[in-house]
C-alpha positions, 0 to 999 in steps of 0.5 A, a space after each residue: 901720560 908721561 912726565 917730561 920731568 919730575 918736579 922736586 923741591 930741593 933744600 939748598 940752605 948751606 949747600 954749594 951750587 956751582 954758577 958759571 958765567 957773568 952778566 945778565 944771564 947769570 945774575 938772576 940765577 945768583 939772586 935766586 940761589 942766594 934767596 934759597 940759601 945756597 952757597 954759590 961756588 965756582 966750577 972747581 968746588 968738589 962738593 957741589 952736585 948742582 950747577 947753573 951754567 949761563 954761557 959756557 957749553 964746554 963747562 956743561 960737558 965738564 960738569 956732566 962728566 963729573 956727575 953734576 946735574 946741570 941747568 944750561 941757561 936758555 939751552 933746554 936740550 942740555 939741561 938735566 933740570 930746569 928752573 920754574 917760575 915761582 909764586 911765593 906765599 911762604 911756606 907755600 911755593 907754586 912752581 910753574 915749569 915748561 921743561 924749558 920750552 917757553 920761559 915766557 909762558 911760565 912767567 905769564 902763568 905765574 903772573 895770573 896766579 899771583 893775582 889769584 892766590 891771596 897773601 894770607 895763603 902762607 898764614 893758612 898753611 902755618 895754621 894747618 901745620 899748627 893744627 896737626 896734633 889736635 887733628 891727629 888726636 881727634 881723627 886718628 884714621 889718616 883717610 878720615 883726617 885727609 877727607 876732613 881737611 879736604 872738605 874744609 879747604 874746598 871752594 867756599 868752605 871755611 878754609 878755602 885757600 883762595 879766600 882771605 884767611 882770617 886767622 880762625 882756628 884751623 882745627 875747629 874749622 876742619 872738625 866742624 865740616 868732616 867729609 863722609 866716606 862711601 861710594 861716589 859714582 861718576 858717569 862720564 860722557 867724555 874721556 877728555 879730562 878737561 871735560 870733567 866738571 868741577 865737582 867730578 874733579 873734586 871727588 877724584 882729588 879726594 878719593 882714597 880708592 878709584 875703581 873704573 871700567 876698562 874703557 876709562 882713559 888713563 888721562 882721567 885716572 891721572 886726575 886722582 890723587 897719586 896715592 889713591 888705590 886704583 882698581 879696574 873692575 867690571 861692575 860698581 864695587 861695594 863700599 870699602 873704607 874711606 871714599 871710593 870714586 867709581 868711574 864709568 863711561 856713558 854709553 
């Protein structure tokens, strides 16, 4: 499956960003840029590499000719990048984009997530950041460390991100519930990723290696971690280092 865009988080603090336009279309963009620490400048600024154009197609053409990446408000066909709806739980940011197809849909999804993600999510992120040195010392193997953190963040676990983080010692919580490696075999009745059970989706998200038969659809494999090793094989593999998830289709 292809992506219409690659989601990126760009640090704009102190950097110039061009804003062309005034009024209702431009002011929300100005506020968003200022919130991100950007220096809002005019079209003539020679150093800016990003621009938001509210109401001037000619400016879009001029800026693109200079190599500036442009967001043309409400004209997705002219956009080099789009602006997502944002859920802010600093330092956690959740961005919802539709490639400019429907800002209303992105806003509706954001509102749902606002109700689900607790205000304490940012504090949990900071606690995990503060625990990095202890976890690296206790779990020097990167795969083992990642699996342990994943186990602590699982639904209902000590650091469940959808729960209300109570300030507990994040490193201790991770080390108390380390996840094992080995091989987990998934036999799927459907090639539709929406038919994955919650448990199957969790295994895929945690895998260091994904092995699969030839008939397993790419849409299923895309649900695994992006950096997990993938291997096509005709028979279930032996255990390797870390967690291997082996996938076959039920016959």
